[in-house]
PDB file with SEQRES, HELIX, SHEET and CRYST1 records, atoms N, CA, C and O in Angstrom:
SEQRES   1 A   76  MET ASP GLN ILE ARG ALA PHE PHE ASP GLU VAL PRO LEU          
SEQRES   2 A   76  GLY LEU ALA VAL ILE ALA SER LEU THR LEU GLY LEU ALA          
SEQRES   3 A   76  PRO PHE VAL PRO GLU PRO HIS ILE TRP GLU LYS LEU LYS          
SEQRES   4 A   76  MET ALA ARG ALA GLY THR LEU ARG LYS PRO ILE ASP ILE          
SEQRES   5 A   76  PHE ASP LEU ALA LEU HIS ALA ALA PRO PHE ILE LEU LEU          
SEQRES   6 A   76  ILE GLY LYS LEU LEU PHE LEU ALA PHE PRO ALA                  
HELIX    1 AA1 ASP A    2  GLU A   10  1                                   9    
HELIX    2 AA2 LEU A   13  THR A   22  1                                  10    
HELIX    3 AA3 HIS A   33  ALA A   43  1                                  11    
HELIX    4 AA4 PRO A   49  ALA A   73  1                                  25    
CRYST1    1.000    1.000    1.000  90.00  90.00  90.00 P 1           1          
ATOM      1  N   MET A   1      25.406  13.802 -11.865  1.00  0.00           N  
ATOM      2  CA  MET A   1      24.588  14.960 -11.537  1.00  0.00           C  
ATOM      3  C   MET A   1      24.653  15.999 -12.657  1.00  0.00           C  
ATOM      4  O   MET A   1      23.684  16.718 -12.904  1.00  0.00           O  
ATOM      5  N   ASP A   2      25.800  16.071 -13.328  1.00  0.00           N  
ATOM      6  CA  ASP A   2      25.938  17.033 -14.425  1.00  0.00           C  
ATOM      7  C   ASP A   2      25.023  16.688 -15.591  1.00  0.00           C  
ATOM      8  O   ASP A   2      24.515  17.586 -16.263  1.00  0.00           O  
ATOM      9  N   GLN A   3      24.808  15.402 -15.839  1.00  0.00           N  
ATOM     10  CA  GLN A   3      23.909  14.995 -16.924  1.00  0.00           C  
ATOM     11  C   GLN A   3      22.469  15.345 -16.599  1.00  0.00           C  
ATOM     12  O   GLN A   3      21.707  15.737 -17.483  1.00  0.00           O  
ATOM     13  N   ILE A   4      22.098  15.208 -15.350  1.00  0.00           N  
ATOM     14  CA  ILE A   4      20.736  15.557 -14.938  1.00  0.00           C  
ATOM     15  C   ILE A   4      20.531  17.059 -15.073  1.00  0.00           C  
ATOM     16  O   ILE A   4      19.506  17.506 -15.590  1.00  0.00           O  
ATOM     17  N   ARG A   5      21.496  17.832 -14.613  1.00  0.00           N  
ATOM     18  CA  ARG A   5      21.412  19.289 -14.730  1.00  0.00           C  
ATOM     19  C   ARG A   5      21.347  19.700 -16.194  1.00  0.00           C  
ATOM     20  O   ARG A   5      20.576  20.591 -16.551  1.00  0.00           O  
ATOM     21  N   ALA A   6      22.145  19.064 -17.046  1.00  0.00           N  
ATOM     22  CA  ALA A   6      22.137  19.387 -18.476  1.00  0.00           C  
ATOM     23  C   ALA A   6      20.772  19.087 -19.087  1.00  0.00           C  
ATOM     24  O   ALA A   6      20.281  19.849 -19.919  1.00  0.00           O  
ATOM     25  N   PHE A   7      20.162  17.984 -18.677  1.00  0.00           N  
ATOM     26  CA  PHE A   7      18.835  17.646 -19.178  1.00  0.00           C  
ATOM     27  C   PHE A   7      17.823  18.721 -18.807  1.00  0.00           C  
ATOM     28  O   PHE A   7      17.073  19.192 -19.662  1.00  0.00           O  
ATOM     29  N   PHE A   8      17.798  19.110 -17.538  1.00  0.00           N  
ATOM     30  CA  PHE A   8      16.833  20.113 -17.100  1.00  0.00           C  
ATOM     31  C   PHE A   8      17.137  21.490 -17.682  1.00  0.00           C  
ATOM     32  O   PHE A   8      16.221  22.288 -17.879  1.00  0.00           O  
ATOM     33  N   ASP A   9      18.394  21.779 -17.956  1.00  0.00           N  
ATOM     34  CA  ASP A   9      18.747  23.051 -18.589  1.00  0.00           C  
ATOM     35  C   ASP A   9      18.246  23.118 -20.025  1.00  0.00           C  
ATOM     36  O   ASP A   9      17.922  24.200 -20.514  1.00  0.00           O  
ATOM     37  N   GLU A  10      18.179  21.980 -20.706  1.00  0.00           N  
ATOM     38  CA  GLU A  10      17.743  21.956 -22.102  1.00  0.00           C  
ATOM     39  C   GLU A  10      16.226  22.083 -22.247  1.00  0.00           C  
ATOM     40  O   GLU A  10      15.740  22.499 -23.299  1.00  0.00           O  
ATOM     41  N   VAL A  11      15.488  21.737 -21.223  1.00  0.00           N  
ATOM     42  CA  VAL A  11      14.023  21.787 -21.300  1.00  0.00           C  
ATOM     43  C   VAL A  11      13.567  23.228 -21.067  1.00  0.00           C  
ATOM     44  O   VAL A  11      13.881  23.818 -20.033  1.00  0.00           O  
ATOM     45  N   PRO A  12      12.825  23.797 -22.028  1.00  0.00           N  
ATOM     46  CA  PRO A  12      12.302  25.156 -21.820  1.00  0.00           C  
ATOM     47  C   PRO A  12      11.260  25.172 -20.693  1.00  0.00           C  
ATOM     48  O   PRO A  12      10.455  24.249 -20.564  1.00  0.00           O  
ATOM     49  N   LEU A  13      11.290  26.218 -19.896  1.00  0.00           N  
ATOM     50  CA  LEU A  13      10.356  26.331 -18.775  1.00  0.00           C  
ATOM     51  C   LEU A  13       8.916  26.360 -19.270  1.00  0.00           C  
ATOM     52  O   LEU A  13       8.041  25.737 -18.668  1.00  0.00           O  
ATOM     53  N   GLY A  14       8.664  27.073 -20.351  1.00  0.00           N  
ATOM     54  CA  GLY A  14       7.305  27.145 -20.908  1.00  0.00           C  
ATOM     55  C   GLY A  14       6.766  25.783 -21.297  1.00  0.00           C  
ATOM     56  O   GLY A  14       5.590  25.492 -21.080  1.00  0.00           O  
ATOM     57  N   LEU A  15       7.613  24.953 -21.867  1.00  0.00           N  
ATOM     58  CA  LEU A  15       7.197  23.607 -22.248  1.00  0.00           C  
ATOM     59  C   LEU A  15       6.823  22.790 -21.019  1.00  0.00           C  
ATOM     60  O   LEU A  15       5.835  22.057 -21.043  1.00  0.00           O  
ATOM     61  N   ALA A  16       7.595  22.905 -19.952  1.00  0.00           N  
ATOM     62  CA  ALA A  16       7.299  22.169 -18.723  1.00  0.00           C  
ATOM     63  C   ALA A  16       5.974  22.633 -18.112  1.00  0.00           C  
ATOM     64  O   ALA A  16       5.206  21.817 -17.601  1.00  0.00           O  
ATOM     65  N   VAL A  17       5.710  23.924 -18.165  1.00  0.00           N  
ATOM     66  CA  VAL A  17       4.452  24.457 -17.624  1.00  0.00           C  
ATOM     67  C   VAL A  17       3.264  23.985 -18.460  1.00  0.00           C  
ATOM     68  O   VAL A  17       2.255  23.537 -17.915  1.00  0.00           O  
ATOM     69  N   ILE A  18       3.386  24.087 -19.783  1.00  0.00           N  
ATOM     70  CA  ILE A  18       2.291  23.666 -20.662  1.00  0.00           C  
ATOM     71  C   ILE A  18       2.036  22.170 -20.533  1.00  0.00           C  
ATOM     72  O   ILE A  18       0.884  21.736 -20.508  1.00  0.00           O  
ATOM     73  N   ALA A  19       3.100  21.380 -20.451  1.00  0.00           N  
ATOM     74  CA  ALA A  19       2.929  19.929 -20.295  1.00  0.00           C  
ATOM     75  C   ALA A  19       2.228  19.608 -18.984  1.00  0.00           C  
ATOM     76  O   ALA A  19       1.376  18.721 -18.936  1.00  0.00           O  
ATOM     77  N   SER A  20       2.577  20.320 -17.925  1.00  0.00           N  
ATOM     78  CA  SER A  20       1.937  20.073 -16.632  1.00  0.00           C  
ATOM     79  C   SER A  20       0.456  20.425 -16.662  1.00  0.00           C  
ATOM     80  O   SER A  20      -0.374  19.702 -16.111  1.00  0.00           O  
ATOM     81  N   LEU A  21       0.132  21.537 -17.306  1.00  0.00           N  
ATOM     82  CA  LEU A  21      -1.259  21.979 -17.338  1.00  0.00           C  
ATOM     83  C   LEU A  21      -2.125  21.158 -18.284  1.00  0.00           C  
ATOM     84  O   LEU A  21      -3.331  21.040 -18.067  1.00  0.00           O  
ATOM     85  N   THR A  22      -1.535  20.591 -19.322  1.00  0.00           N  
ATOM     86  CA  THR A  22      -2.339  19.826 -20.278  1.00  0.00           C  
ATOM     87  C   THR A  22      -2.225  18.325 -20.015  1.00  0.00           C  
ATOM     88  O   THR A  22      -3.209  17.684 -19.645  1.00  0.00           O  
ATOM     89  N   LEU A  23      -1.049  17.773 -20.202  1.00  0.00           N  
ATOM     90  CA  LEU A  23      -0.868  16.324 -20.046  1.00  0.00           C  
ATOM     91  C   LEU A  23      -1.006  15.883 -18.597  1.00  0.00           C  
ATOM     92  O   LEU A  23      -1.541  14.811 -18.315  1.00  0.00           O  
ATOM     93  N   GLY A  24      -0.523  16.711 -17.685  1.00  0.00           N  
ATOM     94  CA  GLY A  24      -0.573  16.336 -16.277  1.00  0.00           C  
ATOM     95  C   GLY A  24      -1.968  16.335 -15.696  1.00  0.00           C  
ATOM     96  O   GLY A  24      -2.279  15.531 -14.817  1.00  0.00           O  
ATOM     97  N   LEU A  25      -2.815  17.235 -16.182  1.00  0.00           N  
ATOM     98  CA  LEU A  25      -4.158  17.360 -15.614  1.00  0.00           C  
ATOM     99  C   LEU A  25      -5.250  16.696 -16.447  1.00  0.00           C  
ATOM    100  O   LEU A  25      -6.381  16.566 -15.978  1.00  0.00           O  
ATOM    101  N   ALA A  26      -4.938  16.276 -17.671  1.00  0.00           N  
ATOM    102  CA  ALA A  26      -5.956  15.696 -18.549  1.00  0.00           C  
ATOM    103  C   ALA A  26      -6.399  14.332 -18.025  1.00  0.00           C  
ATOM    104  O   ALA A  26      -5.586  13.657 -17.395  1.00  0.00           O  
ATOM    105  N   PRO A  27      -7.597  13.898 -18.238  1.00  0.00           N  
ATOM    106  CA  PRO A  27      -8.762  14.663 -18.672  1.00  0.00           C  
ATOM    107  C   PRO A  27      -9.268  15.553 -17.534  1.00  0.00           C  
ATOM    108  O   PRO A  27      -9.104  15.231 -16.357  1.00  0.00           O  
ATOM    109  N   PHE A  28      -9.865  16.640 -17.897  1.00  0.00           N  
ATOM    110  CA  PHE A  28     -10.238  17.653 -16.917  1.00  0.00           C  
ATOM    111  C   PHE A  28     -11.598  17.399 -16.252  1.00  0.00           C  
ATOM    112  O   PHE A  28     -11.852  17.883 -15.149  1.00  0.00           O  
ATOM    113  N   VAL A  29     -12.459  16.650 -16.918  1.00  0.00           N  
ATOM    114  CA  VAL A  29     -13.817  16.435 -16.423  1.00  0.00           C  
ATOM    115  C   VAL A  29     -13.987  14.961 -16.094  1.00  0.00           C  
ATOM    116  O   VAL A  29     -13.572  14.152 -16.924  1.00  0.00           O  
ATOM    117  N   PRO A  30     -14.530  14.540 -15.016  1.00  0.00           N  
ATOM    118  CA  PRO A  30     -15.127  15.322 -13.939  1.00  0.00           C  
ATOM    119  C   PRO A  30     -14.096  15.893 -12.962  1.00  0.00           C  
ATOM    120  O   PRO A  30     -14.396  16.850 -12.249  1.00  0.00           O  
ATOM    121  N   GLU A  31     -12.884  15.323 -12.918  1.00  0.00           N  
ATOM    122  CA  GLU A  31     -11.804  15.878 -12.112  1.00  0.00           C  
ATOM    123  C   GLU A  31     -10.493  15.475 -12.775  1.00  0.00           C  
ATOM    124  O   GLU A  31     -10.449  14.486 -13.507  1.00  0.00           O  
ATOM    125  N   PRO A  32      -9.423  16.229 -12.526  1.00  0.00           N  
ATOM    126  CA  PRO A  32      -8.144  15.838 -13.130  1.00  0.00           C  
ATOM    127  C   PRO A  32      -7.768  14.403 -12.761  1.00  0.00           C  
ATOM    128  O   PRO A  32      -7.936  13.969 -11.621  1.00  0.00           O  
ATOM    129  N   HIS A  33      -7.259  13.686 -13.753  1.00  0.00           N  
ATOM    130  CA  HIS A  33      -6.970  12.267 -13.589  1.00  0.00           C  
ATOM    131  C   HIS A  33      -5.915  12.028 -12.512  1.00  0.00           C  
ATOM    132  O   HIS A  33      -6.002  11.062 -11.753  1.00  0.00           O  
ATOM    133  N   ILE A  34      -4.932  12.899 -12.449  1.00  0.00           N  
ATOM    134  CA  ILE A  34      -3.879  12.714 -11.443  1.00  0.00           C  
ATOM    135  C   ILE A  34      -4.457  12.866 -10.038  1.00  0.00           C  
ATOM    136  O   ILE A  34      -4.026  12.186  -9.107  1.00  0.00           O  
ATOM    137  N   TRP A  35      -5.422  13.751  -9.892  1.00  0.00           N  
ATOM    138  CA  TRP A  35      -6.054  13.937  -8.589  1.00  0.00           C  
ATOM    139  C   TRP A  35      -6.797  12.665  -8.174  1.00  0.00           C  
ATOM    140  O   TRP A  35      -6.750  12.254  -7.015  1.00  0.00           O  
ATOM    141  N   GLU A  36      -7.479  12.054  -9.136  1.00  0.00           N  
ATOM    142  CA  GLU A  36      -8.184  10.798  -8.860  1.00  0.00           C  
ATOM    143  C   GLU A  36      -7.191   9.706  -8.432  1.00  0.00           C  
ATOM    144  O   GLU A  36      -7.453   8.962  -7.486  1.00  0.00           O  
ATOM    145  N   LYS A  37      -6.061   9.615  -9.126  1.00  0.00           N  
ATOM    146  CA  LYS A  37      -5.069   8.584  -8.793  1.00  0.00           C  
ATOM    147  C   LYS A  37      -4.416   8.861  -7.442  1.00  0.00           C  
ATOM    148  O   LYS A  37      -4.118   7.924  -6.702  1.00  0.00           O  
ATOM    149  N   LEU A  38      -4.190  10.123  -7.110  1.00  0.00           N  
ATOM    150  CA  LEU A  38      -3.624  10.468  -5.805  1.00  0.00           C  
ATOM    151  C   LEU A  38      -4.602  10.127  -4.686  1.00  0.00           C  
ATOM    152  O   LEU A  38      -4.192   9.673  -3.618  1.00  0.00           O  
ATOM    153  N   LYS A  39      -5.894  10.345  -4.930  1.00  0.00           N  
ATOM    154  CA  LYS A  39      -6.897   9.956  -3.940  1.00  0.00           C  
ATOM    155  C   LYS A  39      -6.923   8.447  -3.770  1.00  0.00           C  
ATOM    156  O   LYS A  39      -7.076   7.946  -2.656  1.00  0.00           O  
ATOM    157  N   MET A  40      -6.771   7.715  -4.879  1.00  0.00           N  
ATOM    158  CA  MET A  40      -6.724   6.263  -4.798  1.00  0.00           C  
ATOM    159  C   MET A  40      -5.505   5.805  -3.993  1.00  0.00           C  
ATOM    160  O   MET A  40      -5.600   4.876  -3.191  1.00  0.00           O  
ATOM    161  N   ALA A  41      -4.371   6.454  -4.207  1.00  0.00           N  
ATOM    162  CA  ALA A  41      -3.148   6.096  -3.476  1.00  0.00           C  
ATOM    163  C   ALA A  41      -3.331   6.345  -1.984  1.00  0.00           C  
ATOM    164  O   ALA A  41      -2.915   5.538  -1.153  1.00  0.00           O  
ATOM    165  N   ARG A  42      -3.953   7.465  -1.657  1.00  0.00           N  
ATOM    166  CA  ARG A  42      -4.174   7.782  -0.246  1.00  0.00           C  
ATOM    167  C   ARG A  42      -5.145   6.793   0.409  1.00  0.00           C  
ATOM    168  O   ARG A  42      -4.986   6.436   1.577  1.00  0.00           O  
ATOM    169  N   ALA A  43      -6.152   6.355  -0.356  1.00  0.00           N  
ATOM    170  CA  ALA A  43      -7.137   5.413   0.174  1.00  0.00           C  
ATOM    171  C   ALA A  43      -6.614   3.983   0.192  1.00  0.00           C  
ATOM    172  O   ALA A  43      -7.213   3.106   0.814  1.00  0.00           O  
ATOM    173  N   GLY A  44      -5.492   3.749  -0.492  1.00  0.00           N  
ATOM    174  CA  GLY A  44      -4.927   2.409  -0.527  1.00  0.00           C  
ATOM    175  C   GLY A  44      -5.526   1.517  -1.604  1.00  0.00           C  
ATOM    176  O   GLY A  44      -5.363   0.297  -1.564  1.00  0.00           O  
ATOM    177  N   THR A  45      -6.216   2.117  -2.564  1.00  0.00           N  
ATOM    178  CA  THR A  45      -6.837   1.323  -3.626  1.00  0.00           C  
ATOM    179  C   THR A  45      -6.059   1.385  -4.935  1.00  0.00           C  
ATOM    180  O   THR A  45      -6.528   0.872  -5.950  1.00  0.00           O  
ATOM    181  N   LEU A  46      -4.903   1.991  -4.931  1.00  0.00           N  
ATOM    182  CA  LEU A  46      -4.066   2.087  -6.137  1.00  0.00           C  
ATOM    183  C   LEU A  46      -3.205   0.831  -6.209  1.00  0.00           C  
ATOM    184  O   LEU A  46      -2.041   0.839  -5.808  1.00  0.00           O  
ATOM    185  N   ARG A  47      -3.788  -0.243  -6.720  1.00  0.00           N  
ATOM    186  CA  ARG A  47      -3.096  -1.538  -6.706  1.00  0.00           C  
ATOM    187  C   ARG A  47      -2.865  -2.112  -8.101  1.00  0.00           C  
ATOM    188  O   ARG A  47      -1.904  -2.852  -8.314  1.00  0.00           O  
ATOM    189  N   LYS A  48      -3.726  -1.783  -9.040  1.00  0.00           N  
ATOM    190  CA  LYS A  48      -3.596  -2.340 -10.386  1.00  0.00           C  
ATOM    191  C   LYS A  48      -2.376  -1.718 -11.082  1.00  0.00           C  
ATOM    192  O   LYS A  48      -2.139  -0.516 -10.960  1.00  0.00           O  
ATOM    193  N   PRO A  49      -1.613  -2.527 -11.801  1.00  0.00           N  
ATOM    194  CA  PRO A  49      -0.450  -1.984 -12.516  1.00  0.00           C  
ATOM    195  C   PRO A  49      -0.814  -0.859 -13.484  1.00  0.00           C  
ATOM    196  O   PRO A  49      -0.045   0.089 -13.641  1.00  0.00           O  
ATOM    197  N   ILE A  50      -1.970  -0.949 -14.133  1.00  0.00           N  
ATOM    198  CA  ILE A  50      -2.367   0.092 -15.079  1.00  0.00           C  
ATOM    199  C   ILE A  50      -2.610   1.417 -14.355  1.00  0.00           C  
ATOM    200  O   ILE A  50      -2.305   2.478 -14.899  1.00  0.00           O  
ATOM    201  N   ASP A  51      -3.151   1.368 -13.147  1.00  0.00           N  
ATOM    202  CA  ASP A  51      -3.382   2.590 -12.375  1.00  0.00           C  
ATOM    203  C   ASP A  51      -2.059   3.203 -11.926  1.00  0.00           C  
ATOM    204  O   ASP A  51      -1.902   4.424 -11.944  1.00  0.00           O  
ATOM    205  N   ILE A  52      -1.119   2.369 -11.529  1.00  0.00           N  
ATOM    206  CA  ILE A  52       0.197   2.867 -11.113  1.00  0.00           C  
ATOM    207  C   ILE A  52       0.916   3.482 -12.309  1.00  0.00           C  
ATOM    208  O   ILE A  52       1.523   4.546 -12.191  1.00  0.00           O  
ATOM    209  N   PHE A  53       0.851   2.817 -13.453  1.00  0.00           N  
ATOM    210  CA  PHE A  53       1.454   3.340 -14.678  1.00  0.00           C  
ATOM    211  C   PHE A  53       0.794   4.657 -15.074  1.00  0.00           C  
ATOM    212  O   PHE A  53       1.480   5.593 -15.484  1.00  0.00           O  
ATOM    213  N   ASP A  54      -0.513   4.736 -14.958  1.00  0.00           N  
ATOM    214  CA  ASP A  54      -1.259   5.952 -15.285  1.00  0.00           C  
ATOM    215  C   ASP A  54      -0.850   7.101 -14.360  1.00  0.00           C  
ATOM    216  O   ASP A  54      -0.686   8.233 -14.814  1.00  0.00           O  
ATOM    217  N   LEU A  55      -0.689   6.820 -13.093  1.00  0.00           N  
ATOM    218  CA  LEU A  55      -0.217   7.841 -12.150  1.00  0.00           C  
ATOM    219  C   LEU A  55       1.167   8.330 -12.542  1.00  0.00           C  
ATOM    220  O   LEU A  55       1.430   9.532 -12.518  1.00  0.00           O  
ATOM    221  N   ALA A  56       2.054   7.410 -12.903  1.00  0.00           N  
ATOM    222  CA  ALA A  56       3.416   7.792 -13.305  1.00  0.00           C  
ATOM    223  C   ALA A  56       3.394   8.672 -14.552  1.00  0.00           C  
ATOM    224  O   ALA A  56       4.138   9.649 -14.636  1.00  0.00           O  
ATOM    225  N   LEU A  57       2.547   8.331 -15.518  1.00  0.00           N  
ATOM    226  CA  LEU A  57       2.477   9.127 -16.741  1.00  0.00           C  
ATOM    227  C   LEU A  57       1.933  10.528 -16.486  1.00  0.00           C  
ATOM    228  O   LEU A  57       2.432  11.502 -17.049  1.00  0.00           O  
ATOM    229  N   HIS A  58       0.920  10.631 -15.647  1.00  0.00           N  
ATOM    230  CA  HIS A  58       0.349  11.947 -15.364  1.00  0.00           C  
ATOM    231  C   HIS A  58       1.237  12.762 -14.412  1.00  0.00           C  
ATOM    232  O   HIS A  58       1.163  13.991 -14.406  1.00  0.00           O  
ATOM    233  N   ALA A  59       2.060  12.103 -13.624  1.00  0.00           N  
ATOM    234  CA  ALA A  59       2.953  12.813 -12.708  1.00  0.00           C  
ATOM    235  C   ALA A  59       4.236  13.273 -13.390  1.00  0.00           C  
ATOM    236  O   ALA A  59       4.885  14.200 -12.904  1.00  0.00           O  
ATOM    237  N   ALA A  60       4.614  12.655 -14.494  1.00  0.00           N  
ATOM    238  CA  ALA A  60       5.879  12.973 -15.165  1.00  0.00           C  
ATOM    239  C   ALA A  60       6.030  14.454 -15.525  1.00  0.00           C  
ATOM    240  O   ALA A  60       7.100  15.012 -15.283  1.00  0.00           O  
ATOM    241  N   PRO A  61       5.008  15.123 -16.092  1.00  0.00           N  
ATOM    242  CA  PRO A  61       5.182  16.545 -16.390  1.00  0.00           C  
ATOM    243  C   PRO A  61       5.402  17.396 -15.132  1.00  0.00           C  
ATOM    244  O   PRO A  61       6.148  18.375 -15.162  1.00  0.00           O  
ATOM    245  N   PHE A  62       4.754  17.017 -14.036  1.00  0.00           N  
ATOM    246  CA  PHE A  62       4.938  17.767 -12.792  1.00  0.00           C  
ATOM    247  C   PHE A  62       6.341  17.549 -12.226  1.00  0.00           C  
ATOM    248  O   PHE A  62       6.949  18.476 -11.693  1.00  0.00           O  
ATOM    249  N   ILE A  63       6.849  16.329 -12.343  1.00  0.00           N  
ATOM    250  CA  ILE A  63       8.215  16.039 -11.891  1.00  0.00           C  
ATOM    251  C   ILE A  63       9.210  16.831 -12.732  1.00  0.00           C  
ATOM    252  O   ILE A  63      10.186  17.368 -12.208  1.00  0.00           O  
ATOM    253  N   LEU A  64       8.959  16.901 -14.037  1.00  0.00           N  
ATOM    254  CA  LEU A  64       9.807  17.695 -14.924  1.00  0.00           C  
ATOM    255  C   LEU A  64       9.784  19.170 -14.527  1.00  0.00           C  
ATOM    256  O   LEU A  64      10.831  19.812 -14.457  1.00  0.00           O  
ATOM    257  N   LEU A  65       8.607  19.697 -14.271  1.00  0.00           N  
ATOM    258  CA  LEU A  65       8.476  21.108 -13.887  1.00  0.00           C  
ATOM    259  C   LEU A  65       9.148  21.382 -12.552  1.00  0.00           C  
ATOM    260  O   LEU A  65       9.847  22.386 -12.415  1.00  0.00           O  
ATOM    261  N   ILE A  66       8.957  20.530 -11.580  1.00  0.00           N  
ATOM    262  CA  ILE A  66       9.587  20.723 -10.265  1.00  0.00           C  
ATOM    263  C   ILE A  66      11.104  20.652 -10.385  1.00  0.00           C  
ATOM    264  O   ILE A  66      11.813  21.458  -9.784  1.00  0.00           O  
ATOM    265  N   GLY A  67      11.604  19.692 -11.157  1.00  0.00           N  
ATOM    266  CA  GLY A  67      13.048  19.602 -11.369  1.00  0.00           C  
ATOM    267  C   GLY A  67      13.597  20.836 -12.044  1.00  0.00           C  
ATOM    268  O   GLY A  67      14.639  21.355 -11.642  1.00  0.00           O  
ATOM    269  N   LYS A  68      12.910  21.313 -13.066  1.00  0.00           N  
ATOM    270  CA  LYS A  68      13.333  22.526 -13.780  1.00  0.00           C  
ATOM    271  C   LYS A  68      13.368  23.716 -12.830  1.00  0.00           C  
ATOM    272  O   LYS A  68      14.332  24.480 -12.829  1.00  0.00           O  
ATOM    273  N   LEU A  69      12.328  23.876 -12.026  1.00  0.00           N  
ATOM    274  CA  LEU A  69      12.277  25.009 -11.089  1.00  0.00           C  
ATOM    275  C   LEU A  69      13.357  24.896 -10.016  1.00  0.00           C  
ATOM    276  O   LEU A  69      13.932  25.909  -9.616  1.00  0.00           O  
ATOM    277  N   LEU A  70      13.639  23.697  -9.551  1.00  0.00           N  
ATOM    278  CA  LEU A  70      14.697  23.527  -8.555  1.00  0.00           C  
ATOM    279  C   LEU A  70      16.071  23.887  -9.119  1.00  0.00           C  
ATOM    280  O   LEU A  70      16.869  24.546  -8.451  1.00  0.00           O  
ATOM    281  N   PHE A  71      16.341  23.454 -10.346  1.00  0.00           N  
ATOM    282  CA  PHE A  71      17.633  23.774 -10.948  1.00  0.00           C  
ATOM    283  C   PHE A  71      17.731  25.246 -11.313  1.00  0.00           C  
ATOM    284  O   PHE A  71      18.833  25.793 -11.367  1.00  0.00           O  
ATOM    285  N   LEU A  72      16.593  25.904 -11.567  1.00  0.00           N  
ATOM    286  CA  LEU A  72      16.621  27.351 -11.783  1.00  0.00           C  
ATOM    287  C   LEU A  72      16.848  28.095 -10.472  1.00  0.00           C  
ATOM    288  O   LEU A  72      17.533  29.118 -10.445  1.00  0.00           O  
ATOM    289  N   ALA A  73      16.281  27.586  -9.395  1.00  0.00           N  
ATOM    290  CA  ALA A  73      16.405  28.243  -8.094  1.00  0.00           C  
ATOM    291  C   ALA A  73      17.787  28.067  -7.485  1.00  0.00           C  
ATOM    292  O   ALA A  73      18.267  28.936  -6.759  1.00  0.00           O  
ATOM    293  N   PHE A  74      18.427  26.933  -7.784  1.00  0.00           N  
ATOM    294  CA  PHE A  74      19.746  26.643  -7.219  1.00  0.00           C  
ATOM    295  C   PHE A  74      20.749  26.376  -8.338  1.00  0.00           C  
ATOM    296  O   PHE A  74      21.107  25.226  -8.590  1.00  0.00           O  
ATOM    297  N   PRO A  75      21.202  27.434  -9.009  1.00  0.00           N  
ATOM    298  CA  PRO A  75      22.157  27.237 -10.115  1.00  0.00           C  
ATOM    299  C   PRO A  75      23.508  26.735  -9.602  1.00  0.00           C  
ATOM    300  O   PRO A  75      23.874  26.925  -8.442  1.00  0.00           O  
ATOM    301  N   ALA A  76      24.221  26.097 -10.504  1.00  0.00           N  
ATOM    302  CA  ALA A  76      25.526  25.517 -10.124  1.00  0.00           C  
ATOM    303  C   ALA A  76      26.565  26.581  -9.893  1.00  0.00           C  
ATOM    304  O   ALA A  76      27.710  26.266  -9.569  1.00  0.00           O  
TER     305      ALA A  76                                                      
END                                                                             
């Protein structure tokens, strides 16, 4: 757990926010890609490995941001 906390402590909050807004939401038109993949998951059509991998890549910045915010909210 200490290694995970150390990782999130090293990541600047601004970087996590910018990554979420750019990499997490790109491409922006016609709708954010992560939103499309989440809709596919809800509909049960997220079956291709490339779509699952794409969802993981677009979700990674948001997971980083949520982890950073959680460790900021609950310091050791």
